[in-house]
C-alpha positions as CSV (number, residue, x, y, z in Angstrom):
1,M,-66.4,-17.3,-14.7
2,R,-64.1,-19.1,-12.9
3,F,-65.5,-23.0,-13.1
4,L,-66.0,-22.1,-16.8
5,F,-62.3,-21.1,-17.0
6,T,-60.7,-23.8,-15.5
7,T,-63.0,-26.4,-17.5
8,A,-61.8,-25.4,-20.8
9,L,-58.4,-25.3,-19.5
10,S,-59.3,-29.3,-18.0
11,L,-60.5,-30.1,-21.3
12,C,-57.5,-29.2,-23.0
13,F,-55.3,-31.0,-20.7
14,L,-57.3,-34.1,-21.2
15,F,-57.4,-34.3,-24.8
16,C,-54.9,-32.7,-26.0
17,S,-52.8,-35.6,-26.1
18,A,-50.8,-35.5,-29.4
19,Q,-47.6,-33.2,-30.4
20,P,-45.8,-33.0,-33.9
21,A,-42.5,-34.9,-34.3
22,I,-39.8,-33.5,-36.5
23,V,-39.2,-36.1,-39.3
24,L,-36.4,-35.7,-41.6
25,V,-36.4,-36.4,-45.6
26,D,-34.8,-35.8,-48.7
27,K,-31.4,-35.5,-47.5
28,I,-29.1,-33.2,-50.4
29,E,-25.4,-34.1,-49.6
30,G,-22.3,-31.9,-51.4
31,F,-22.2,-28.7,-49.3
32,T,-19.0,-27.1,-47.5
33,R,-20.4,-25.5,-44.1
34,P,-23.9,-24.6,-44.9
35,V,-25.0,-21.6,-42.6
36,D,-28.5,-20.6,-43.9
37,I,-30.9,-21.4,-46.7
38,T,-33.8,-19.6,-48.0
39,G,-36.2,-19.4,-51.5
40,A,-35.6,-16.1,-53.5
41,G,-39.6,-15.4,-53.2
42,D,-39.5,-15.5,-57.0
43,G,-41.3,-18.6,-58.0
44,S,-38.3,-19.8,-59.6
45,N,-38.2,-23.4,-57.5
46,R,-34.7,-21.9,-56.2
47,L,-33.4,-23.2,-52.8
48,F,-30.5,-20.6,-51.9
49,V,-27.5,-22.3,-49.7
50,V,-25.2,-20.3,-48.4
51,E,-21.7,-21.8,-47.3
52,Q,-19.7,-20.6,-45.0
53,P,-16.3,-20.1,-46.9
54,G,-18.2,-17.7,-49.2
55,R,-20.4,-18.7,-51.7
56,I,-23.5,-19.2,-52.6
57,R,-25.0,-22.3,-54.4
58,V,-28.6,-23.1,-55.6
59,I,-30.9,-26.5,-55.2
60,D,-33.1,-27.2,-57.8
61,Q,-36.4,-27.9,-56.4
62,I,-37.5,-29.6,-59.0
63,T,-34.9,-32.1,-59.8
64,G,-33.4,-32.3,-56.2
65,M,-29.8,-31.7,-57.5
66,I,-27.1,-29.0,-56.5
67,Q,-26.7,-26.4,-59.6
68,G,-23.6,-26.8,-61.3
69,A,-22.8,-23.2,-61.3
70,D,-22.7,-20.9,-58.0
71,F,-25.1,-18.1,-57.9
72,I,-22.4,-16.4,-56.3
73,D,-18.7,-16.8,-55.4
74,L,-17.1,-14.2,-52.9
75,R,-14.8,-16.6,-51.3
76,S,-12.0,-13.7,-52.2
77,I,-13.3,-11.4,-49.8
78,V,-14.4,-12.9,-47.1
79,R,-12.4,-13.5,-43.9
80,D,-13.3,-17.6,-43.1
81,A,-10.6,-17.5,-40.2
82,G,-12.4,-18.7,-36.9
83,N,-15.2,-20.8,-36.6
84,E,-17.3,-18.0,-36.0
85,Q,-16.5,-16.4,-39.4
86,G,-17.3,-16.0,-43.0
87,L,-20.6,-15.3,-45.4
88,L,-23.1,-15.8,-42.8
89,G,-26.5,-14.4,-43.9
90,L,-28.5,-13.3,-47.1
91,A,-32.0,-12.0,-47.7
92,F,-33.6,-11.3,-51.3
93,H,-35.4,-8.3,-51.6
94,P,-39.0,-7.7,-51.7
95,D,-39.2,-7.0,-55.2
96,F,-36.3,-9.3,-56.1
97,Q,-38.5,-10.7,-59.1
98,N,-38.4,-7.1,-60.5
99,N,-35.0,-5.4,-59.1
100,G,-32.7,-8.6,-58.9
101,Y,-31.6,-6.9,-55.2
102,F,-30.2,-9.8,-52.6
103,F,-28.0,-8.6,-49.4
104,V,-25.4,-10.5,-47.6
105,N,-23.8,-10.6,-44.4
106,F,-19.9,-11.6,-44.2
107,T,-16.7,-11.1,-42.4
108,S,-14.5,-9.0,-44.4
109,N,-11.2,-10.1,-45.5
110,G,-9.4,-6.8,-45.7
111,I,-11.6,-3.6,-45.7
112,V,-10.0,-2.1,-42.4
113,T,-6.6,-2.3,-40.8
114,P,-5.6,-4.2,-38.4
115,N,-8.2,-6.7,-39.9
116,R,-10.4,-8.6,-37.2
117,G,-13.2,-9.3,-39.8
118,E,-15.1,-6.9,-39.8
119,T,-18.8,-7.2,-40.1
120,V,-19.7,-6.1,-44.1
121,I,-23.5,-5.6,-45.5
122,A,-23.7,-5.4,-49.2
123,R,-25.9,-5.4,-51.7
124,Y,-25.9,-7.6,-55.1
125,T,-28.1,-7.5,-58.5
126,A,-28.7,-10.4,-60.3
127,T,-29.3,-10.0,-63.5
128,G,-30.4,-11.8,-67.4
129,A,-33.4,-13.6,-67.5
130,N,-33.5,-16.0,-64.9
131,L,-31.9,-14.0,-62.0
132,D,-28.9,-15.9,-62.0
133,A,-26.0,-13.9,-63.2
134,V,-24.3,-12.3,-60.6
135,E,-21.1,-10.0,-61.1
136,I,-19.1,-9.1,-57.7
137,G,-19.2,-5.5,-59.5
138,S,-22.5,-5.2,-58.6
139,Q,-21.8,-4.6,-54.7
140,K,-22.7,-1.8,-52.9
141,I,-21.5,-1.5,-49.1
142,L,-24.3,-0.6,-47.1
143,L,-22.9,-0.9,-43.6
144,S,-19.1,-1.7,-42.2
145,V,-19.0,-2.5,-38.5
146,A,-15.2,-3.1,-37.2
147,Q,-15.3,-6.4,-34.7
148,P,-12.7,-6.3,-31.4
149,F,-12.7,-10.0,-31.6
150,S,-13.2,-12.8,-34.2
151,N,-16.3,-14.2,-32.7
152,H,-20.0,-13.3,-31.8
153,N,-20.5,-11.7,-35.2
154,G,-24.2,-12.6,-35.4
155,G,-24.7,-13.0,-39.0
156,D,-28.3,-12.9,-40.2
157,L,-30.6,-10.5,-41.5
158,A,-34.5,-10.6,-42.9
159,F,-36.8,-8.4,-44.4
160,G,-39.8,-7.5,-42.2
161,A,-43.1,-7.0,-43.7
162,D,-42.8,-3.4,-43.1
163,G,-40.3,-3.7,-46.3
164,Y,-37.2,-2.5,-43.8
165,L,-33.8,-4.7,-43.3
166,Y,-33.4,-6.2,-40.2
167,I,-29.6,-7.0,-39.0
168,G,-28.5,-9.2,-36.2
169,T,-25.4,-8.3,-34.8
170,G,-23.3,-10.1,-32.1
171,D,-21.4,-8.2,-29.3
172,G,-18.3,-8.3,-30.5
173,G,-16.9,-11.4,-29.2
174,S,-14.4,-12.7,-26.8
175,G,-16.2,-13.7,-23.7
176,G,-18.7,-11.4,-21.2
177,D,-18.9,-8.7,-23.4
178,P,-15.4,-7.1,-22.3
179,Q,-16.4,-3.8,-24.0
180,D,-20.0,-3.7,-22.8
181,N,-21.6,-3.2,-26.5
182,G,-24.8,-4.9,-25.9
183,Q,-26.1,-2.4,-23.7
184,D,-24.1,0.5,-25.2
185,P,-26.6,2.9,-27.1
186,Q,-23.7,4.4,-28.8
187,S,-22.5,0.8,-30.8
188,L,-24.2,-1.4,-33.5
189,L,-23.1,-4.5,-31.9
190,G,-24.9,-6.3,-29.8
191,K,-28.0,-5.0,-30.9
192,M,-31.0,-5.4,-33.7
193,L,-30.9,-2.9,-36.5
194,R,-33.5,-1.5,-39.1
195,I,-33.0,0.2,-42.2
196,D,-34.4,1.3,-45.3
197,V,-32.5,0.0,-48.0
198,D,-34.6,1.4,-50.8
199,V,-33.3,4.8,-50.7
200,A,-33.3,6.7,-54.5
201,D,-30.0,8.1,-54.6
202,E,-27.5,5.4,-55.2
203,T,-24.6,7.3,-53.3
204,T,-26.6,7.1,-49.9
205,P,-25.7,3.8,-48.6
206,Y,-29.3,3.5,-46.6
207,G,-31.8,5.4,-44.9
208,I,-33.5,5.7,-41.5
209,P,-36.9,5.2,-41.0
210,A,-38.3,7.6,-39.2
211,D,-40.3,5.1,-37.1
212,N,-37.4,3.5,-35.5
213,P,-37.5,3.9,-31.8
214,F,-34.7,5.9,-31.1
215,V,-35.1,8.8,-34.0
216,G,-34.8,12.0,-32.3
217,N,-32.2,10.8,-29.4
218,S,-28.7,11.8,-29.5
219,N,-27.8,9.5,-27.0
220,V,-29.0,6.2,-28.9
221,L,-27.5,5.9,-32.5
222,D,-30.8,5.9,-35.2
223,E,-29.9,2.1,-36.8
224,I,-31.0,0.4,-33.8
225,W,-34.5,-1.7,-33.4
226,A,-33.5,-3.3,-30.1
227,L,-30.5,-4.0,-28.2
228,G,-29.3,-6.3,-25.5
229,L,-28.2,-9.1,-27.3
230,R,-25.1,-11.5,-27.2
231,N,-25.0,-13.5,-30.5
232,P,-28.4,-13.6,-32.1
233,W,-27.8,-17.0,-34.9
234,R,-30.9,-16.8,-36.9
235,I,-34.0,-14.5,-36.8
236,S,-36.8,-14.9,-38.4
237,F,-40.3,-13.8,-39.3
238,D,-43.3,-15.4,-39.4
239,R,-44.7,-15.0,-42.8
240,A,-48.3,-15.2,-41.6
241,T,-48.3,-12.8,-38.3
242,N,-45.2,-11.1,-38.5
243,D,-43.7,-11.6,-35.3
244,L,-40.0,-11.9,-35.2
245,W,-38.1,-14.7,-33.6
246,V,-34.4,-14.2,-32.5
247,A,-32.0,-17.0,-31.0
248,D,-29.5,-15.5,-28.6
249,V,-26.5,-17.7,-27.8
250,G,-25.8,-18.0,-24.4
251,Q,-22.7,-17.4,-22.2
252,V,-22.3,-20.1,-19.7
253,A,-25.9,-20.4,-18.0
254,R,-28.5,-20.5,-20.4
255,E,-29.4,-20.4,-23.9
256,E,-32.3,-18.7,-24.8
257,I,-35.5,-17.3,-27.9
258,D,-36.6,-14.0,-28.0
259,F,-39.8,-12.8,-29.1
260,Q,-41.2,-9.7,-31.0
261,P,-44.7,-8.8,-31.7
262,A,-45.5,-7.9,-34.9
263,S,-47.4,-4.5,-33.0
264,S,-43.9,-4.0,-31.3
265,T,-42.8,-0.1,-32.0
266,G,-39.0,-1.6,-31.3
267,G,-36.7,-0.5,-28.5
268,E,-37.2,-4.1,-26.6
269,N,-33.7,-4.7,-24.2
270,Y,-33.0,-8.3,-24.0
271,G,-30.7,-8.1,-21.3
272,W,-27.0,-9.1,-22.5
273,D,-24.5,-8.6,-20.6
274,C,-26.9,-7.8,-17.3
275,R,-28.8,-10.7,-18.1
276,E,-28.4,-14.3,-19.8
277,G,-31.7,-15.7,-20.2
278,T,-33.8,-14.4,-17.4
279,T,-30.9,-15.0,-14.9
280,D,-28.7,-11.9,-13.6
281,Y,-24.8,-12.0,-15.4
282,P,-22.8,-13.0,-14.0
283,A,-24.3,-15.9,-12.7
284,T,-21.5,-18.0,-11.6
285,G,-18.0,-17.7,-10.5
286,S,-17.0,-19.1,-13.9
287,S,-18.3,-16.7,-15.9
288,P,-16.1,-14.2,-17.7
289,G,-16.1,-10.6,-17.3
290,S,-18.8,-8.9,-15.0
291,A,-22.1,-7.2,-15.9
292,S,-22.0,-4.0,-17.8
293,S,-22.0,-0.5,-15.9
294,L,-24.9,0.3,-18.0
295,C,-27.3,-2.0,-16.1
296,G,-30.2,-0.8,-14.1
297,N,-30.8,2.8,-14.0
298,G,-34.3,2.0,-14.8
299,S,-34.3,-0.3,-17.3
300,V,-36.7,-2.8,-18.2
301,Y,-35.6,-6.4,-19.7
302,T,-37.7,-8.3,-22.0
303,D,-38.1,-11.9,-21.2
304,P,-37.2,-14.7,-23.7
305,I,-40.4,-16.3,-24.5
306,F,-38.1,-19.7,-23.9
307,D,-34.8,-20.3,-22.2
308,Y,-32.7,-23.8,-21.1
309,P,-30.1,-24.5,-19.3
310,R,-27.1,-25.1,-20.7
311,S,-26.8,-28.8,-19.8
312,S,-26.4,-32.1,-22.0
313,A,-29.6,-33.6,-20.1
314,T,-31.6,-31.0,-20.5
315,G,-30.9,-28.7,-23.2
316,G,-28.0,-28.3,-25.1
317,F,-25.2,-25.3,-25.4
318,S,-25.8,-22.9,-28.3
319,I,-29.1,-22.3,-29.8
320,T,-29.7,-22.4,-33.3
321,G,-33.2,-20.3,-34.3
322,G,-35.6,-21.3,-36.9
323,F,-38.8,-20.3,-38.0
324,V,-42.3,-20.9,-37.6
325,Y,-43.9,-23.8,-39.8
326,R,-46.3,-22.1,-42.5
327,G,-45.2,-24.7,-45.4
328,T,-47.7,-27.0,-47.3
329,Q,-46.0,-30.4,-46.2
330,A,-46.7,-30.8,-42.4
331,D,-50.3,-29.8,-41.5
332,D,-50.0,-30.6,-38.0
333,L,-46.5,-28.6,-38.0
334,L,-48.5,-25.7,-38.9
335,G,-47.9,-22.6,-36.6
336,H,-45.3,-24.2,-34.7
337,Y,-41.5,-22.4,-33.8
338,V,-39.2,-25.0,-34.5
339,C,-35.6,-24.5,-33.7
340,A,-32.9,-26.7,-32.0
341,D,-29.4,-26.9,-29.9
342,Y,-26.3,-26.9,-32.5
343,L,-24.1,-29.4,-30.4
344,S,-27.0,-31.5,-28.4
345,S,-29.3,-32.2,-31.6
346,N,-32.1,-31.2,-29.0
347,F,-35.2,-30.2,-31.4
348,F,-37.5,-27.5,-29.8
349,L,-41.2,-27.2,-30.8
350,I,-42.8,-24.3,-29.0
351,T,-46.5,-24.8,-29.9
352,P,-49.0,-22.0,-31.4
353,D,-50.5,-20.0,-28.7
354,T,-54.4,-20.6,-29.0
355,G,-55.8,-18.7,-25.9
356,S,-54.5,-20.6,-23.2
357,G,-50.5,-20.3,-23.8
358,R,-47.8,-21.9,-25.3
359,S,-46.3,-25.5,-24.8
360,L,-43.5,-26.6,-25.5
361,V,-42.3,-30.4,-27.1
362,V,-38.3,-31.6,-26.9
363,Q,-37.3,-33.7,-29.8
364,R,-33.7,-35.9,-29.2
365,N,-32.0,-38.5,-31.0
366,L,-32.7,-37.0,-35.0
367,P,-30.3,-38.4,-37.9
368,I,-28.4,-34.6,-37.3
369,G,-25.7,-32.7,-35.6
370,S,-23.8,-29.7,-35.7
371,I,-27.4,-28.1,-36.6
372,S,-26.5,-24.5,-38.0
373,T,-29.3,-23.0,-40.0
374,F,-32.9,-23.8,-40.9
375,G,-34.7,-22.2,-44.1
376,E,-37.7,-21.3,-45.6
377,D,-38.3,-22.2,-49.4
378,D,-41.2,-19.9,-51.4
379,A,-44.0,-22.0,-50.0
380,G,-42.7,-21.7,-46.5
381,N,-41.6,-25.4,-46.2
382,L,-38.9,-25.9,-43.4
383,Y,-35.1,-27.0,-44.1
384,V,-32.0,-27.7,-41.8
385,A,-28.5,-27.8,-42.3
386,D,-25.9,-30.0,-40.6
387,L,-22.3,-28.0,-40.5
388,F,-20.2,-30.5,-41.0
389,E,-21.5,-33.0,-42.9
390,G,-22.8,-30.4,-45.2
391,D,-26.0,-31.9,-45.3
392,I,-29.6,-30.4,-46.3
393,Y,-32.8,-31.9,-44.8
394,R,-36.8,-31.3,-45.8
395,I,-38.4,-31.0,-42.6
396,T,-41.8,-33.1,-42.3
397,S,-43.4,-34.8,-39.1
398,D,-45.5,-37.3,-37.8
399,M,-47.6,-37.5,-34.6
400,I,-46.2,-38.9,-31.0
401,P,-48.5,-39.1,-27.9
402,V,-47.8,-36.5,-25.1
403,S,-48.3,-37.1,-21.1
404,V,-51.4,-35.8,-20.2
405,A,-51.0,-33.4,-16.9
406,T,-53.6,-33.6,-14.5
407,I,-54.0,-30.2,-12.7
408,R,-54.1,-29.6,-8.9
409,S,-54.9,-27.1,-6.5
410,S,-53.6,-28.4,-3.4
411,A,-51.5,-26.5,-0.8
412,D,-48.5,-29.2,-1.6
413,G,-46.5,-28.0,-4.6
414,P,-45.1,-24.7,-6.0
415,R,-45.0,-21.3,-3.5
416,I,-45.4,-17.8,-5.1
417,F,-43.7,-14.9,-3.1
418,P,-44.3,-12.2,-3.1
419,N,-48.1,-12.1,-3.0
420,P,-49.1,-9.6,-3.1
421,A,-46.5,-8.5,-5.7
422,Y,-46.7,-5.2,-7.8
423,R,-45.0,-7.1,-10.9
424,D,-42.2,-9.4,-10.0
425,F,-42.5,-12.5,-8.4
426,T,-40.8,-15.8,-7.5
427,V,-42.2,-19.3,-8.3
428,S,-40.4,-21.7,-5.8
429,I,-40.6,-25.2,-6.9
430,P,-39.7,-27.6,-3.7
431,E,-38.5,-30.7,-6.1
432,L,-38.6,-31.4,-9.9
433,Q,-38.4,-34.7,-10.1
434,Q,-36.9,-34.8,-13.7
435,S,-35.2,-32.6,-16.1
436,G,-37.8,-31.1,-18.1
437,T,-40.2,-27.8,-18.9
438,V,-41.7,-25.6,-16.4
439,N,-44.1,-23.2,-17.8
440,V,-45.6,-20.6,-16.1
441,R,-48.7,-18.6,-17.2
442,V,-50.8,-16.0,-15.8
443,F,-54.1,-15.4,-16.7
444,S,-57.0,-12.5,-15.7
445,F,-60.3,-14.3,-13.9
446,G,-61.7,-13.2,-17.5
447,G,-59.7,-16.4,-18.6
448,K,-57.4,-13.7,-20.8
449,L,-53.8,-15.1,-20.7
450,V,-51.8,-11.9,-19.8
451,Y,-48.3,-14.0,-19.5
452,Q,-46.2,-17.1,-20.3
453,K,-42.8,-18.1,-19.4
454,M,-41.1,-21.5,-20.4
455,H,-37.9,-23.0,-19.5
456,L,-36.0,-26.3,-19.0
457,E,-34.4,-27.4,-16.4
458,D,-32.5,-29.6,-14.5
459,G,-33.9,-31.5,-11.5
460,G,-34.1,-30.9,-8.3
461,P,-35.8,-27.5,-6.4
462,I,-36.1,-24.4,-8.8
463,E,-36.8,-21.0,-8.4
464,G,-37.8,-19.0,-11.2
465,N,-38.2,-15.3,-11.2
466,Y,-40.9,-13.6,-13.6
467,V,-41.9,-10.0,-14.4
468,L,-45.4,-9.3,-15.3
469,P,-45.9,-6.8,-18.4
470,E,-48.1,-3.4,-17.2
471,V,-51.6,-4.6,-16.1
472,P,-53.9,-3.8,-13.8
473,S,-54.0,-4.4,-10.2
474,G,-56.5,-7.4,-9.0
475,V,-56.7,-11.1,-8.9
476,Y,-54.4,-13.4,-11.2
477,Q,-54.7,-16.8,-11.6
478,V,-51.4,-18.5,-12.2
479,L,-50.9,-22.1,-13.6
480,I,-47.9,-24.2,-12.9
481,T,-47.0,-26.7,-14.9
482,Y,-44.0,-29.4,-14.5
483,D,-43.8,-33.4,-13.7
484,K,-47.0,-33.6,-16.0
485,E,-48.9,-31.8,-13.1
486,T,-50.4,-28.3,-13.5
487,F,-50.7,-26.5,-10.3
488,V,-53.1,-23.6,-9.9
489,R,-51.9,-20.7,-7.8
490,K,-53.8,-17.1,-7.1
491,L,-51.2,-14.0,-7.6
492,V,-52.7,-10.8,-6.0
493,V,-50.8,-7.7,-8.4
494,E,-51.2,-4.6,-6.4
């Protein structure tokens, strides 16, 4: 079995020598700070673009032109002061074609006093034969959350396959989560919320799904699905697998992508502000604030699926979450999660997991800057926006060669300690020759992938800390890939 397992991996490294590369086409100009893009799921060939100041405008996908009339103009009630406030998210009800419901996430200009831009989740109703007439008076406010500062509002919302509405909230702002909202079970800030918008009584704002993970626990608010987020900037569900992907913007050290499989029952803690990425917070003396007093206490933190340092040479400074490609116009992108860094404009493609783990493609120097959002149309095709230029592009792909890695089992290279280990172990790399991806995969000796962590790092000596899920005691095979080489190590788990 060991021979077959190693041979299969070797074949992948020998022949998996090309990966898709992003190509941007069909630029549409004329938007003012676009921050969200989506179809309505109604087959109307409309692409809806959310503008941060408070409008939702429509692209006719047949003509490629922006429609003259706004879908809705909320500028009179949206607070757009500071670079992180405004109209931030849009989600259409799964039955929009019949009920006309859609939901927005915005910072308000006057619901509470003093006003720092309260987060509001509201429902509106589109009417008419083409569902293109919306009255501001159709508003139903579902949820409002006071904001202590103007930044870190999150802003995205999306329906899961379960029909419930998921809402990503930031930690309330400033720097270093001074109010410790990310770990506070009695705060809706710094969380992923999950609510039921299909309530029979219109005077009831929303319902609580009975299987939310903390229902019945008086110490935790019922709306909370997951906690430990800093500023989730774009969330998405894979329309084929129903997995949830969350991009969480870092403080001073790491940017991260969190992954929640469709099988999850919720309750994950993604670590902020006990951790930033997979490092303890605060990681440096320049970090504002301090870790929450609620850190530790037996909490189990969920590692990001991918994180990278705040570095212009390696990754960037502000993650913008994307989608798993399920469209019809770039077959070689199918199953790849596409995201990017807002400031560096680096694109990241996380490849599908085909049983031997995932890999990462980093693409630089595309003709776009200030990447504020990605979006899907009804067919699953992907789009990306430039915030300040106001341009929308459709994403297609080409194929690029990928350097082939070699597998080595020699004594030189990385070291694992402690070994034996319980669940926590460290990989020490004596020297990373150049900035790039470090990919750590752990397999049972039956060939099953049980753990993977990918991260971008600058050159030099590296020490990474990893936490396995609950796995049986035994001997495991660890593959550590960097600098175009893969090293094989044994790990004994007690």
